Jmol script that loads the backbone (N, CA, C; Angstrom):
load data "model"
ATOM      1  N   LYS A   1       0.819  -1.198   0.000  1.00  0.00           N
ATOM      2  CA  LYS A   1       0.000   0.000   0.000  1.00  0.00           C
ATOM      3  C   LYS A   1       0.856   1.251   0.000  1.00  0.00           C
ATOM      4  N   GLY A   2       2.067   1.148   0.489  1.00  0.00           N
ATOM      5  CA  GLY A   2       2.958   2.300   0.533  1.00  0.00           C
ATOM      6  C   GLY A   2       3.069   2.882   1.924  1.00  0.00           C
ATOM      7  N   VAL A   3       3.934   3.876   2.052  1.00  0.00           N
ATOM      8  CA  VAL A   3       4.228   4.509   3.334  1.00  0.00           C
ATOM      9  C   VAL A   3       4.255   6.014   3.119  1.00  0.00           C
ATOM     10  N   LEU A   4       3.620   6.754   4.015  1.00  0.00           N
ATOM     11  CA  LEU A   4       3.725   8.204   3.978  1.00  0.00           C
ATOM     12  C   LEU A   4       4.933   8.603   4.819  1.00  0.00           C
ATOM     13  N   LEU A   5       5.987   9.007   4.146  1.00  0.00           N
ATOM     14  CA  LEU A   5       7.224   9.374   4.818  1.00  0.00           C
ATOM     15  C   LEU A   5       7.126  10.801   5.347  1.00  0.00           C
ATOM     16  N   ARG A   6       7.864  11.060   6.400  1.00  0.00           N
ATOM     17  CA  ARG A   6       7.890  12.400   6.986  1.00  0.00           C
ATOM     18  C   ARG A   6       8.338  13.420   5.944  1.00  0.00           C
ATOM     19  N   ASN A   7       7.730  14.572   5.955  1.00  0.00           N
ATOM     20  CA  ASN A   7       8.041  15.685   5.041  1.00  0.00           C
ATOM     21  C   ASN A   7       7.705  15.390   3.577  1.00  0.00           C
ATOM     22  N   GLU A   8       6.874  14.390   3.331  1.00  0.00           N
ATOM     23  CA  GLU A   8       6.430  14.081   1.965  1.00  0.00           C
ATOM     24  C   GLU A   8       4.925  14.277   1.877  1.00  0.00           C
ATOM     25  N   LYS A   9       4.448  14.702   0.714  1.00  0.00           N
ATOM     26  CA  LYS A   9       3.019  14.910   0.506  1.00  0.00           C
ATOM     27  C   LYS A   9       2.337  13.658  -0.039  1.00  0.00           C
ATOM     28  N   ASN A  10       3.095  12.840  -0.764  1.00  0.00           N
ATOM     29  CA  ASN A  10       2.531  11.658  -1.398  1.00  0.00           C
ATOM     30  C   ASN A  10       3.065  10.379  -0.755  1.00  0.00           C
ATOM     31  N   ILE A  11       2.290   9.324  -0.870  1.00  0.00           N
ATOM     32  CA  ILE A  11       2.699   8.019  -0.358  1.00  0.00           C
ATOM     33  C   ILE A  11       3.803   7.449  -1.245  1.00  0.00           C
ATOM     34  N   SER A  12       4.862   6.947  -0.634  1.00  0.00           N
ATOM     35  CA  SER A  12       5.952   6.296  -1.359  1.00  0.00           C
ATOM     36  C   SER A  12       5.652   4.813  -1.477  1.00  0.00           C
ATOM     37  N   LYS A  13       5.778   4.290  -2.691  1.00  0.00           N
ATOM     38  CA  LYS A  13       5.504   2.879  -2.922  1.00  0.00           C
ATOM     39  C   LYS A  13       6.696   2.216  -3.590  1.00  0.00           C
ATOM     40  N   ILE A  14       6.947   0.983  -3.183  1.00  0.00           N
ATOM     41  CA  ILE A  14       7.961   0.161  -3.826  1.00  0.00           C
ATOM     42  C   ILE A  14       7.284  -0.570  -4.979  1.00  0.00           C
ATOM     43  N   GLN A  15       7.885  -0.515  -6.157  1.00  0.00           N
ATOM     44  CA  GLN A  15       7.316  -1.219  -7.315  1.00  0.00           C
ATOM     45  C   GLN A  15       7.401  -2.719  -7.122  1.00  0.00           C
ATOM     46  N   SER A  16       8.568  -3.178  -6.679  1.00  0.00           N
ATOM     47  CA  SER A  16       8.729  -4.603  -6.392  1.00  0.00           C
ATOM     48  C   SER A  16       9.865  -4.792  -5.396  1.00  0.00           C
ATOM     49  N   VAL A  17       9.818  -5.911  -4.699  1.00  0.00           N
ATOM     50  CA  VAL A  17      10.887  -6.288  -3.777  1.00  0.00           C
ATOM     51  C   VAL A  17      11.117  -7.783  -3.917  1.00  0.00           C
ATOM     52  N   GLN A  18      12.382  -8.160  -3.931  1.00  0.00           N
ATOM     53  CA  GLN A  18      12.741  -9.569  -4.052  1.00  0.00           C
ATOM     54  C   GLN A  18      13.798  -9.881  -3.002  1.00  0.00           C
ATOM     55  N   ILE A  19      13.612 -10.968  -2.291  1.00  0.00           N
ATOM     56  CA  ILE A  19      14.614 -11.408  -1.313  1.00  0.00           C
ATOM     57  C   ILE A  19      15.713 -12.145  -2.074  1.00  0.00           C
ATOM     58  N   ILE A  20      16.913 -11.603  -2.034  1.00  0.00           N
ATOM     59  CA  ILE A  20      18.060 -12.200  -2.714  1.00  0.00           C
ATOM     60  C   ILE A  20      18.746 -13.212  -1.804  1.00  0.00           C
ATOM     61  N   ASN A  21      18.893 -12.862  -0.517  1.00  0.00           N
ATOM     62  CA  ASN A  21      19.541 -13.739   0.445  1.00  0.00           C
ATOM     63  C   ASN A  21      18.892 -13.490   1.811  1.00  0.00           C
ATOM     64  N   ALA A  22      17.997 -14.362   2.222  1.00  0.00           N
ATOM     65  CA  ALA A  22      17.251 -14.171   3.466  1.00  0.00           C
ATOM     66  C   ALA A  22      18.165 -14.240   4.688  1.00  0.00           C
ATOM     67  N   GLU A  23      19.153 -15.101   4.654  1.00  0.00           N
ATOM     68  CA  GLU A  23      20.060 -15.267   5.798  1.00  0.00           C
ATOM     69  C   GLU A  23      20.837 -13.991   6.094  1.00  0.00           C
ATOM     70  N   ASN A  24      21.244 -13.278   5.040  1.00  0.00           N
ATOM     71  CA  ASN A  24      22.022 -12.042   5.199  1.00  0.00           C
ATOM     72  C   ASN A  24      21.179 -10.786   4.997  1.00  0.00           C
ATOM     73  N   ASN A  25      19.860 -10.961   4.905  1.00  0.00           N
ATOM     74  CA  ASN A  25      18.933  -9.829   4.747  1.00  0.00           C
ATOM     75  C   ASN A  25      19.272  -8.956   3.544  1.00  0.00           C
ATOM     76  N   ILE A  26      19.459  -9.586   2.396  1.00  0.00           N
ATOM     77  CA  ILE A  26      19.758  -8.859   1.166  1.00  0.00           C
ATOM     78  C   ILE A  26      18.511  -8.844   0.292  1.00  0.00           C
ATOM     79  N   LEU A  27      18.088  -7.631  -0.079  1.00  0.00           N
ATOM     80  CA  LEU A  27      16.886  -7.435  -0.879  1.00  0.00           C
ATOM     81  C   LEU A  27      17.226  -6.712  -2.176  1.00  0.00           C
ATOM     82  N   GLU A  28      16.393  -6.914  -3.175  1.00  0.00           N
ATOM     83  CA  GLU A  28      16.431  -6.082  -4.372  1.00  0.00           C
ATOM     84  C   GLU A  28      15.118  -5.309  -4.391  1.00  0.00           C
ATOM     85  N   ILE A  29      15.217  -3.986  -4.342  1.00  0.00           N
ATOM     86  CA  ILE A  29      14.039  -3.124  -4.296  1.00  0.00           C
ATOM     87  C   ILE A  29      14.006  -2.287  -5.563  1.00  0.00           C
ATOM     88  N   VAL A  30      12.833  -2.224  -6.200  1.00  0.00           N
ATOM     89  CA  VAL A  30      12.656  -1.432  -7.413  1.00  0.00           C
ATOM     90  C   VAL A  30      11.669  -0.313  -7.110  1.00  0.00           C
ATOM     91  N   LEU A  31      12.081   0.921  -7.408  1.00  0.00           N
ATOM     92  CA  LEU A  31      11.220   2.086  -7.267  1.00  0.00           C
ATOM     93  C   LEU A  31      10.971   2.684  -8.639  1.00  0.00           C
ATOM     94  N   ASN A  32       9.813   3.310  -8.827  1.00  0.00           N
ATOM     95  CA  ASN A  32       9.567   4.051 -10.061  1.00  0.00           C
ATOM     96  C   ASN A  32      10.326   5.361 -10.058  1.00  0.00           C
ATOM     97  N   GLU A  33      10.395   5.984  -8.908  1.00  0.00           N
ATOM     98  CA  GLU A  33      11.073   7.264  -8.769  1.00  0.00           C
ATOM     99  C   GLU A  33      11.712   7.302  -7.400  1.00  0.00           C
ATOM    100  N   GLY A  34      13.013   7.496  -7.337  1.00  0.00           N
ATOM    101  CA  GLY A  34      13.698   7.562  -6.051  1.00  0.00           C
ATOM    102  C   GLY A  34      13.912   9.003  -5.639  1.00  0.00           C
ATOM    103  N   LYS A  35      13.533   9.324  -4.413  1.00  0.00           N
ATOM    104  CA  LYS A  35      13.725  10.668  -3.876  1.00  0.00           C
ATOM    105  C   LYS A  35      14.811  10.612  -2.816  1.00  0.00           C
ATOM    106  N   TYR A  36      15.020  11.701  -2.148  1.00  0.00           N
ATOM    107  CA  TYR A  36      16.057  11.863  -1.131  1.00  0.00           C
ATOM    108  C   TYR A  36      16.107  10.674  -0.167  1.00  0.00           C
ATOM    109  N   HIS A  37      17.097   9.828  -0.314  1.00  0.00           N
ATOM    110  CA  HIS A  37      17.320   8.663   0.558  1.00  0.00           C
ATOM    111  C   HIS A  37      16.055   7.824   0.759  1.00  0.00           C
ATOM    112  N   GLU A  38      15.252   7.706  -0.281  1.00  0.00           N
ATOM    113  CA  GLU A  38      13.944   7.083  -0.144  1.00  0.00           C
ATOM    114  C   GLU A  38      14.009   5.619   0.302  1.00  0.00           C
ATOM    115  N   VAL A  39      14.931   4.851  -0.237  1.00  0.00           N
ATOM    116  CA  VAL A  39      15.019   3.442   0.160  1.00  0.00           C
ATOM    117  C   VAL A  39      15.345   3.341   1.643  1.00  0.00           C
ATOM    118  N   ARG A  40      16.321   4.092   2.095  1.00  0.00           N
ATOM    119  CA  ARG A  40      16.678   4.068   3.522  1.00  0.00           C
ATOM    120  C   ARG A  40      15.493   4.495   4.395  1.00  0.00           C
ATOM    121  N   ARG A  41      14.788   5.519   3.962  1.00  0.00           N
ATOM    122  CA  ARG A  41      13.653   6.023   4.727  1.00  0.00           C
ATOM    123  C   ARG A  41      12.495   5.027   4.741  1.00  0.00           C
ATOM    124  N   LEU A  42      12.248   4.344   3.625  1.00  0.00           N
ATOM    125  CA  LEU A  42      11.181   3.334   3.583  1.00  0.00           C
ATOM    126  C   LEU A  42      11.502   2.164   4.506  1.00  0.00           C
ATOM    127  N   ILE A  43      12.748   1.715   4.477  1.00  0.00           N
ATOM    128  CA  ILE A  43      13.157   0.595   5.337  1.00  0.00           C
ATOM    129  C   ILE A  43      13.077   1.004   6.812  1.00  0.00           C
ATOM    130  N   ALA A  44      13.488   2.231   7.128  1.00  0.00           N
ATOM    131  CA  ALA A  44      13.413   2.720   8.506  1.00  0.00           C
ATOM    132  C   ALA A  44      11.964   2.838   8.974  1.00  0.00           C
ATOM    133  N   ALA A  45      11.063   3.195   8.066  1.00  0.00           N
ATOM    134  CA  ALA A  45       9.653   3.366   8.416  1.00  0.00           C
ATOM    135  C   ALA A  45       9.005   2.069   8.883  1.00  0.00           C
ATOM    136  N   VAL A  46       9.568   0.928   8.491  1.00  0.00           N
ATOM    137  CA  VAL A  46       9.024  -0.356   8.937  1.00  0.00           C
ATOM    138  C   VAL A  46       9.910  -0.998  10.012  1.00  0.00           C
ATOM    139  N   GLY A  47      10.788  -0.159  10.624  1.00  0.00           N
ATOM    140  CA  GLY A  47      11.550  -0.601  11.789  1.00  0.00           C
ATOM    141  C   GLY A  47      12.865  -1.290  11.510  1.00  0.00           C
ATOM    142  N   ASN A  48      13.424  -1.103  10.333  1.00  0.00           N
ATOM    143  CA  ASN A  48      14.709  -1.731  10.001  1.00  0.00           C
ATOM    144  C   ASN A  48      15.738  -0.677   9.633  1.00  0.00           C
ATOM    145  N   HIS A  49      16.960  -1.114   9.350  1.00  0.00           N
ATOM    146  CA  HIS A  49      18.071  -0.216   9.054  1.00  0.00           C
ATOM    147  C   HIS A  49      18.833  -0.736   7.836  1.00  0.00           C
ATOM    148  N   VAL A  50      19.268   0.167   6.978  1.00  0.00           N
ATOM    149  CA  VAL A  50      20.069  -0.194   5.803  1.00  0.00           C
ATOM    150  C   VAL A  50      21.537  -0.003   6.146  1.00  0.00           C
ATOM    151  N   ASN A  51      22.329  -1.083   6.068  1.00  0.00           N
ATOM    152  CA  ASN A  51      23.764  -0.991   6.313  1.00  0.00           C
ATOM    153  C   ASN A  51      24.540  -0.635   5.050  1.00  0.00           C
ATOM    154  N   LYS A  52      24.074  -1.152   3.920  1.00  0.00           N
ATOM    155  CA  LYS A  52      24.770  -0.929   2.656  1.00  0.00           C
ATOM    156  C   LYS A  52      23.726  -0.851   1.557  1.00  0.00           C
ATOM    157  N   LEU A  53      23.917   0.091   0.646  1.00  0.00           N
ATOM    158  CA  LEU A  53      22.972   0.287  -0.443  1.00  0.00           C
ATOM    159  C   LEU A  53      23.762   0.391  -1.739  1.00  0.00           C
ATOM    160  N   LYS A  54      23.338  -0.356  -2.746  1.00  0.00           N
ATOM    161  CA  LYS A  54      24.040  -0.350  -4.030  1.00  0.00           C
ATOM    162  C   LYS A  54      23.017  -0.162  -5.138  1.00  0.00           C
ATOM    163  N   ARG A  55      23.165   0.920  -5.906  1.00  0.00           N
ATOM    164  CA  ARG A  55      22.283   1.150  -7.051  1.00  0.00           C
ATOM    165  C   ARG A  55      22.791   0.301  -8.203  1.00  0.00           C
ATOM    166  N   ILE A  56      21.903  -0.536  -8.751  1.00  0.00           N
ATOM    167  CA  ILE A  56      22.316  -1.394  -9.862  1.00  0.00           C
ATOM    168  C   ILE A  56      21.687  -0.968 -11.179  1.00  0.00           C
ATOM    169  N   ALA A  57      20.760   0.006 -11.117  1.00  0.00           N
ATOM    170  CA  ALA A  57      20.147   0.497 -12.354  1.00  0.00           C
ATOM    171  C   ALA A  57      19.626   1.898 -12.148  1.00  0.00           C
ATOM    172  N   PHE A  58      19.580   2.635 -13.242  1.00  0.00           N
ATOM    173  CA  PHE A  58      19.002   3.971 -13.266  1.00  0.00           C
ATOM    174  C   PHE A  58      18.353   4.130 -14.622  1.00  0.00           C
ATOM    175  N   GLY A  59      17.025   4.150 -14.639  1.00  0.00           N
ATOM    176  CA  GLY A  59      16.325   4.246 -15.926  1.00  0.00           C
ATOM    177  C   GLY A  59      16.681   3.071 -16.812  1.00  0.00           C
ATOM    178  N   GLU A  60      17.130   3.363 -18.010  1.00  0.00           N
ATOM    179  CA  GLU A  60      17.481   2.324 -18.979  1.00  0.00           C
ATOM    180  C   GLU A  60      18.850   1.693 -18.724  1.00  0.00           C
ATOM    181  N   PHE A  61      19.628   2.273 -17.830  1.00  0.00           N
ATOM    182  CA  PHE A  61      20.979   1.796 -17.584  1.00  0.00           C
ATOM    183  C   PHE A  61      20.995   0.805 -16.438  1.00  0.00           C
ATOM    184  N   SER A  62      21.480  -0.389 -16.706  1.00  0.00           N
ATOM    185  CA  SER A  62      21.553  -1.426 -15.696  1.00  0.00           C
ATOM    186  C   SER A  62      22.967  -1.977 -15.644  1.00  0.00           C
ATOM    187  N   LEU A  63      23.505  -2.115 -14.445  1.00  0.00           N
ATOM    188  CA  LEU A  63      24.837  -2.690 -14.287  1.00  0.00           C
ATOM    189  C   LEU A  63      24.802  -4.206 -14.406  1.00  0.00           C
ATOM    190  N   LEU A  64      23.631  -4.762 -14.667  1.00  0.00           N
ATOM    191  CA  LEU A  64      23.491  -6.205 -14.793  1.00  0.00           C
ATOM    192  C   LEU A  64      23.351  -6.647 -16.245  1.00  0.00           C
ATOM    193  N   GLN A  65      23.322  -5.694 -17.178  1.00  0.00           N
ATOM    194  CA  GLN A  65      23.075  -6.035 -18.571  1.00  0.00           C
ATOM    195  C   GLN A  65      24.117  -5.399 -19.483  1.00  0.00           C
ATOM    196  N   ASN A  66      24.190  -5.944 -20.675  1.00  0.00           N
ATOM    197  CA  ASN A  66      24.961  -5.378 -21.787  1.00  0.00           C
ATOM    198  C   ASN A  66      26.402  -5.064 -21.425  1.00  0.00           C
ATOM    199  N   GLU A  67      26.891  -3.949 -21.943  1.00  0.00           N
ATOM    200  CA  GLU A  67      28.303  -3.609 -21.760  1.00  0.00           C
ATOM    201  C   GLU A  67      28.622  -3.153 -20.346  1.00  0.00           C
ATOM    202  N   TYR A  68      27.613  -2.920 -19.517  1.00  0.00           N
ATOM    203  CA  TYR A  68      27.852  -2.431 -18.166  1.00  0.00           C
ATOM    204  C   TYR A  68      28.059  -3.553 -17.152  1.00  0.00           C
ATOM    205  N   LYS A  69      27.696  -4.772 -17.496  1.00  0.00           N
ATOM    206  CA  LYS A  69      27.702  -5.851 -16.497  1.00  0.00           C
ATOM    207  C   LYS A  69      29.099  -6.243 -16.040  1.00  0.00           C
ATOM    208  N   ASN A  70      30.131  -5.918 -16.811  1.00  0.00           N
ATOM    209  CA  ASN A  70      31.488  -6.302 -16.424  1.00  0.00           C
ATOM    210  C   ASN A  70      32.270  -5.172 -15.769  1.00  0.00           C
ATOM    211  N   LEU A  71      31.600  -4.078 -15.432  1.00  0.00           N
ATOM    212  CA  LEU A  71      32.284  -2.972 -14.770  1.00  0.00           C
ATOM    213  C   LEU A  71      32.590  -3.326 -13.319  1.00  0.00           C
ATOM    214  N   ASN A  72      33.812  -3.042 -12.909  1.00  0.00           N
ATOM    215  CA  ASN A  72      34.192  -3.215 -11.519  1.00  0.00           C
ATOM    216  C   ASN A  72      33.957  -1.912 -10.774  1.00  0.00           C
ATOM    217  N   GLU A  73      33.937  -1.979  -9.452  1.00  0.00           N
ATOM    218  CA  GLU A  73      33.755  -0.775  -8.650  1.00  0.00           C
ATOM    219  C   GLU A  73      34.820   0.247  -9.025  1.00  0.00           C
ATOM    220  N   GLY A  74      34.404   1.466  -9.279  1.00  0.00           N
ATOM    221  CA  GLY A  74      35.329   2.548  -9.641  1.00  0.00           C
ATOM    222  C   GLY A  74      35.535   2.713 -11.135  1.00  0.00           C
ATOM    223  N   GLU A  75      35.148   1.731 -11.938  1.00  0.00           N
ATOM    224  CA  GLU A  75      35.282   1.840 -13.386  1.00  0.00           C
ATOM    225  C   GLU A  75      34.076   2.583 -13.948  1.00  0.00           C
ATOM    226  N   PHE A  76      34.224   3.093 -15.163  1.00  0.00           N
ATOM    227  CA  PHE A  76      33.122   3.809 -15.788  1.00  0.00           C
ATOM    228  C   PHE A  76      33.162   3.635 -17.292  1.00  0.00           C
ATOM    229  N   VAL A  77      32.046   3.966 -17.919  1.00  0.00           N
ATOM    230  CA  VAL A  77      31.909   3.929 -19.370  1.00  0.00           C
ATOM    231  C   VAL A  77      31.366   5.282 -19.800  1.00  0.00           C
ATOM    232  N   ILE A  78      31.937   5.871 -20.821  1.00  0.00           N
ATOM    233  CA  ILE A  78      31.424   7.124 -21.355  1.00  0.00           C
ATOM    234  C   ILE A  78      30.253   6.798 -22.276  1.00  0.00           C
ATOM    235  N   ILE A  79      29.115   7.414 -22.005  1.00  0.00           N
ATOM    236  CA  ILE A  79      27.908   7.149 -22.773  1.00  0.00           C
ATOM    237  C   ILE A  79      27.769   8.248 -23.821  1.00  0.00           C
ATOM    238  N   LYS A  80      27.716   7.850 -25.075  1.00  0.00           N
ATOM    239  CA  LYS A  80      27.622   8.801 -26.177  1.00  0.00           C
ATOM    240  C   LYS A  80      26.279   8.651 -26.876  1.00  0.00           C
ATOM    241  N   ASP A  81      25.876   9.683 -27.586  1.00  0.00           N
ATOM    242  CA  ASP A  81      24.673   9.646 -28.422  1.00  0.00           C
ATOM    243  C   ASP A  81      23.433   9.186 -27.663  1.00  0.00           C
ATOM    244  N   PHE A  82      23.193   9.794 -26.514  1.00  0.00           N
ATOM    245  CA  PHE A  82      22.020   9.458 -25.734  1.00  0.00           C
ATOM    246  C   PHE A  82      21.313  10.745 -25.327  1.00  0.00           C
ATOM    247  N   ASN A  83      20.000  10.762 -25.415  1.00  0.00           N
ATOM    248  CA  ASN A  83      19.222  11.933 -25.059  1.00  0.00           C
ATOM    249  C   ASN A  83      18.916  11.916 -23.561  1.00  0.00           C
ATOM    250  N   PHE A  84      19.744  12.613 -22.787  1.00  0.00           N
ATOM    251  CA  PHE A  84      19.574  12.647 -21.334  1.00  0.00           C
ATOM    252  C   PHE A  84      18.463  13.604 -20.914  1.00  0.00           C
ATOM    253  N   GLU A  85      18.019  14.456 -21.807  1.00  0.00           N
ATOM    254  CA  GLU A  85      17.010  15.461 -21.450  1.00  0.00           C
ATOM    255  C   GLU A  85      15.705  14.831 -20.994  1.00  0.00           C
ATOM    256  N   LYS A  86      15.387  13.638 -21.457  1.00  0.00           N
ATOM    257  CA  LYS A  86      14.146  13.013 -21.009  1.00  0.00           C
ATOM    258  C   LYS A  86      14.190  12.612 -19.544  1.00  0.00           C
ATOM    259  N   PHE A  87      15.378  12.602 -18.933  1.00  0.00           N
ATOM    260  CA  PHE A  87      15.514  12.272 -17.526  1.00  0.00           C
ATOM    261  C   PHE A  87      15.460  13.505 -16.629  1.00  0.00           C
ATOM    262  N   LEU A  88      15.474  14.683 -17.228  1.00  0.00           N
ATOM    263  CA  LEU A  88      15.485  15.925 -16.429  1.00  0.00           C
ATOM    264  C   LEU A  88      14.109  16.298 -15.950  1.00  0.00           C
TER     265      LEU A  88
END
end "model"
wireframe off; spacefill off
backbone 0.3
color backbone group
């Protein structure tokens, strides 16, 4: 149903959540739109704490697919010929 976070006018909803590793409390959470520390705030709202957070996708870009899947921490790829204005 979502959670009304402090200082927000609208209810925040998670699009989907998947348990990756129940023993180590590792989840994959998908949001339609992420706001200021929204994942941490949503988890805190239900009485839990986030120790580590890793973004694996942003819009069409996923670190799990295509040429991005082999990037190591700290590496980067220059993205050319892409219309970023639709994300503004």
